[in-house]
C-alpha positions in Angstrom: 34.1 74.6 -32.2 35.4 75.1 -28.7 33.9 77.8 -26.7 35.6 79.2 -23.6 33.4 80.4 -20.8 35.1 83.0 -18.5 34.3 82.9 -14.8 33.6 85.9 -12.5 36.2 84.7 -10.0 39.1 83.1 -10.5 37.5 73.3 -9.1 40.5 65.5 -7.5 40.1 62.4 -7.6 40.8 59.0 -9.1 38.3 56.5 -10.5 39.1 52.9 -11.1 38.0 49.4 -10.9 37.5 48.1 -7.3 38.5 44.7 -6.3 37.1 42.3 -3.8 38.6 42.3 -0.3 41.6 40.1 -0.1 41.6 37.1 2.2 43.1 37.5 5.7 46.8 37.9 5.5 46.7 39.0 1.8 47.7 42.3 0.3 45.9 45.4 1.5 43.0 46.8 -0.4 44.1 50.1 -1.9 41.6 50.3 -4.8 38.8 52.9 -4.7 35.2 51.6 -4.7 32.8 52.3 -7.5 29.0 52.1 -8.2 28.2 48.9 -10.1 24.4 49.3 -10.5 21.6 51.5 -9.5 17.8 51.7 -9.4 16.7 53.3 -11.6 19.5 53.1 -14.2 21.1 56.2 -15.4 19.2 57.5 -18.5 16.0 55.7 -17.6 12.7 57.4 -18.5 9.1 56.7 -17.3 10.3 56.2 -13.7 7.4 55.9 -11.4 7.0 58.7 -8.8 7.0 56.0 -6.1 10.1 54.2 -7.4 12.6 52.7 -5.1 16.0 54.4 -5.3 19.2 52.6 -4.6 22.9 52.3 -5.5 25.1 49.2 -5.2 28.8 49.5 -4.6 31.6 47.2 -5.7 32.6 46.5 -2.1 31.5 47.1 1.4 31.4 50.7 2.3 32.0 52.7 5.4 28.3 53.2 6.3 28.2 56.7 7.5 30.4 58.5 4.9 28.9 56.6 2.0 25.3 57.1 3.1 25.8 60.9 3.7 27.5 61.1 0.2 24.3 60.1 -1.6 21.9 62.8 -2.4 19.1 63.7 -4.9 18.7 66.8 -7.0 16.4 68.7 -7.4 16.1 68.0 -3.6 13.5 65.7 -2.2 13.7 65.1 1.5 15.4 61.8 2.3 13.7 60.2 5.3 16.1 57.3 5.7 19.1 55.7 4.2 19.2 51.9 4.6 22.0 49.5 4.0 21.5 46.0 2.6 25.0 44.6 2.2 26.7 46.7 -0.5 23.4 48.3 -1.5 22.2 51.6 -0.1 18.4 52.2 -0.4 17.3 55.9 -0.3 13.8 56.3 1.2 12.2 59.5 0.3 9.7 61.5 2.5 7.6 62.4 -0.6 7.0 61.1 -4.1 8.9 62.3 -7.1 7.2 64.9 -9.3 5.8 63.8 -12.7 7.6 64.8 -15.9 10.7 65.8 -14.0 14.4 64.9 -14.4 16.4 63.9 -11.3 20.0 63.2 -10.5 20.9 60.7 -7.8 24.6 61.4 -7.1 27.4 60.0 -5.0 29.8 62.6 -3.8 33.6 62.0 -3.7 33.5 61.9 0.1 32.3 58.3 0.2 34.8 55.8 1.5 35.0 52.0 1.7 35.7 50.0 4.9 39.4 50.3 4.2 39.1 54.1 4.1 39.8 54.2 0.4 38.1 57.4 -1.1 35.5 56.9 -3.7 37.3 58.9 -6.2 35.4 61.2 -8.6 31.7 61.1 -7.8 29.0 59.4 -9.8 25.8 60.8 -11.2 22.7 58.7 -12.0 20.2 60.8 -14.1 16.7 59.6 -14.7 13.3 61.1 -15.6 9.7 60.5 -14.6 8.7 61.8 -18.0 7.8 59.3 -20.8 11.0 60.1 -22.6 14.5 61.1 -21.4 15.2 64.7 -22.3 17.8 65.1 -25.0 19.5 68.2 -23.7 23.1 68.0 -22.4 26.1 70.3 -21.6 29.6 68.7 -22.0 32.9 70.3 -21.3 36.1 70.3 -19.3 37.4 72.1 -16.2 40.9 73.5 -16.2 41.6 74.3 -12.5 44.5 76.2 -11.1 45.2 76.0 -7.4 43.2 72.8 -6.9 42.5 69.5 -8.7 40.5 69.2 -11.9 38.6 66.2 -10.6 35.8 65.9 -8.1 34.3 69.4 -8.7 30.5 69.9 -8.9 28.9 71.6 -11.9 25.6 73.1 -10.7 23.1 73.8 -13.5 20.2 76.2 -13.2 17.5 77.5 -15.7 18.3 81.0 -16.7 16.9 83.5 -14.2 17.4 81.3 -11.2 20.0 82.0 -8.6 21.5 79.2 -6.4 20.8 78.9 -2.7 24.2 77.5 -1.8 22.9 75.8 1.3 19.8 74.1 -0.3 21.4 72.2 -3.3 18.4 73.4 -5.3 20.1 73.1 -8.7 18.0 71.8 -11.6 20.8 69.4 -12.8 24.2 68.4 -11.8 27.5 67.2 -13.2 30.8 66.0 -11.6 34.3 66.4 -13.1 36.4 63.3 -13.6 40.2 63.2 -12.8 40.9 64.9 -16.2 38.3 67.7 -15.5 35.7 66.4 -18.0 32.0 66.7 -17.1 28.5 66.1 -18.5 25.2 67.6 -17.3 22.5 65.5 -19.0 18.7 65.2 -18.9 18.1 68.9 -19.8 15.0 70.2 -21.6 15.7 71.6 -25.0 14.9 74.2 -26.0 16.1 75.8 -22.8 18.6 78.3 -21.5 21.0 77.4 -18.6 23.7 78.9 -16.5 26.4 76.8 -14.7 28.2 77.3 -11.4 31.4 75.5 -10.4 31.7 74.4 -6.8 34.9 72.9 -5.5 34.4 71.4 -2.0 38.0 71.9 -1.0 37.5 70.8 2.6 35.3 67.8 1.7 32.5 68.6 4.1 29.7 68.6 1.5 28.9 72.2 2.5 29.8 75.4 0.8 32.2 77.5 2.9 32.8 80.8 1.0 36.0 81.6 2.8 37.5 78.2 2.0 35.8 76.7 -1.1 35.5 77.8 -4.7 32.1 78.7 -6.0 31.8 80.8 -9.1 29.3 81.3 -12.0 30.0 81.1 -15.7 29.5 84.5 -17.3 27.7 83.0 -20.3 24.2 81.6 -20.6 24.1 78.3 -22.6 21.3 78.1 -25.1 20.1 74.6 -26.0 17.7 74.4 -29.0 15.6 71.6 -30.5 17.9 71.5 -33.4 21.1 71.5 -31.3 20.2 70.1 -27.9 23.8 69.3 -26.8 26.5 72.0 -26.1 29.9 70.4 -26.4 33.6 71.3 -25.8 33.0 74.0 -23.2 36.1 75.0 -21.4 36.1 76.4 -17.8 39.3 78.1 -16.7 39.0 78.5 -12.9 41.6 79.8 -10.5 41.3 79.4 -6.7 41.8 83.0 -5.5 43.3 81.7 -2.2 45.8 79.3 -3.7 49.5 80.1 -3.0 52.0 80.9 -5.7 55.5 79.5 -6.2 58.2 82.2 -6.3 61.5 80.9 -7.8 64.4 83.3 -7.4 68.2 83.7 -8.0 70.6 85.3 -5.6 73.7 87.2 -6.6 76.3 87.6 -3.9 79.0 90.1 -4.8 80.5 90.3 -1.3 83.1 87.5 -1.6 82.1 86.5 1.9 81.3 82.9 2.7 80.4 83.2 6.4 76.9 82.5 7.7 73.9 81.5 5.6 72.2 83.3 2.8 68.5 83.7 3.8 65.5 85.2 1.9 62.9 86.9 4.0 59.4 87.7 2.7 57.1 90.0 4.6 53.5 90.6 3.7 52.0 93.9 2.8 50.1 95.4 4.6 50.1 92.5 7.2 53.7 92.4 8.3 52.9 89.4 10.6 53.0 87.4 7.4 56.6 86.3 7.3 58.3 83.5 5.3 61.9 82.5 5.4 64.0 80.2 3.2 67.7 79.5 2.6 69.3 80.2 -0.7 71.0 77.0 -2.0 73.4 77.0 -4.9 72.4 80.5 -5.8 68.6 79.8 -5.9 65.6 80.0 -3.6 62.0 79.0 -3.7 59.0 80.3 -1.6 55.3 79.4 -1.5 53.5 82.7 -0.9 49.8 83.6 -0.4 48.3 85.9 -3.0 48.9 89.6 -2.4 51.8 92.0 -2.0 55.1 90.9 -0.5 58.5 92.6 0.3 61.5 90.3 -0.3 65.0 90.8 1.0 68.2 88.7 1.0 70.6 88.8 3.9 73.6 86.9 5.2 72.6 85.3 8.5 75.8 85.3 10.5 74.5 83.8 13.8 71.8 81.5 12.3 69.0 83.2 14.2 66.9 83.8 11.0 66.6 87.5 12.0 68.1 90.3 10.1 70.3 92.5 12.2 70.8 95.6 10.1 73.8 96.9 11.9 75.8 93.7 11.5 74.5 91.7 8.6 74.6 92.6 5.0 71.3 92.7 3.1 70.0 93.3 -0.4 67.6 96.1 -1.4 64.0 95.4 -0.6 62.0 94.1 -3.6 58.3 94.6 -3.7 56.5 91.7 -5.5 52.9 91.2 -6.5 51.9 87.6 -6.1 48.8 86.4 -8.1 47.0 83.2 -7.0 48.2 79.8 -8.1 51.0 81.3 -10.3 54.6 80.5 -10.8 56.9 83.5 -10.7 60.4 82.6 -12.1 63.8 84.3 -12.0 63.2 86.8 -9.2 66.6 88.4 -8.6 68.0 89.5 -5.2 71.5 91.0 -5.1 73.7 91.1 -2.0 76.1 94.0 -2.4 79.3 94.9 -0.5 
């Protein structure tokens, strides 16, 4: 049965098979890179606390972006990142804890030497416990106002609150280009809450005024009898995403001089102004969320400014614009 988890506030990328670099003079490399192996393997148990951690990519990577994209959760200080050809070794400052599950992950910000983005990130989940924990949370993200892929799913034991700067989550998932995700290696029984983080500016840091970071309003209960929660659906809206306003104009003046122009002015910030021409009786505007005043006028001198004493205009229409929406058939009438 599908369960839908609402979020308190209303998270892009492509994965594919990488190819070897073409010989000089050959076609350009446009394929994204991928991880072909890791130490330890994903799903491994009984990993030694002093284990060597590494990821090997399918092709040569841009050293800085790829190295910075590799992290470990729960966090252990990374003393050094060393490249050996296509393999990145992660040297830790301290040993791993015993009987603990870790996620070594590659963020979507990694790039190869031809500047191809990594695509959706990769998670490598392993445990220092004798057996790999059976708990998992699986679902799909439906995002509005940003892409479904490349979003982070932060998982915390119930009662813990995230420190957005510390990456202190207990487990982690990443959404693929269709929004699907899996958070694995969880202890069952256990109760967990998820947060969705969309790094919209790709700087690997949460910026509350630019990124999306919201919590699911439901705690997920994993039991020994049912250790896997499946078919969860997150519906997430970027509260700052613009909306598309599609309108129709009705000109009853029988006048063909000048240009029909639609003016949108923000409320209460009148410095927010958008203009577009009406073509074949239709117009389209991309407006930020909020309140707007729309008006149609015939621009006789093509200066994109309404001169009320000379140019005919419609009545003013006040319009509420929700984020990431499409508002069709907005009518503006120019009267004699």
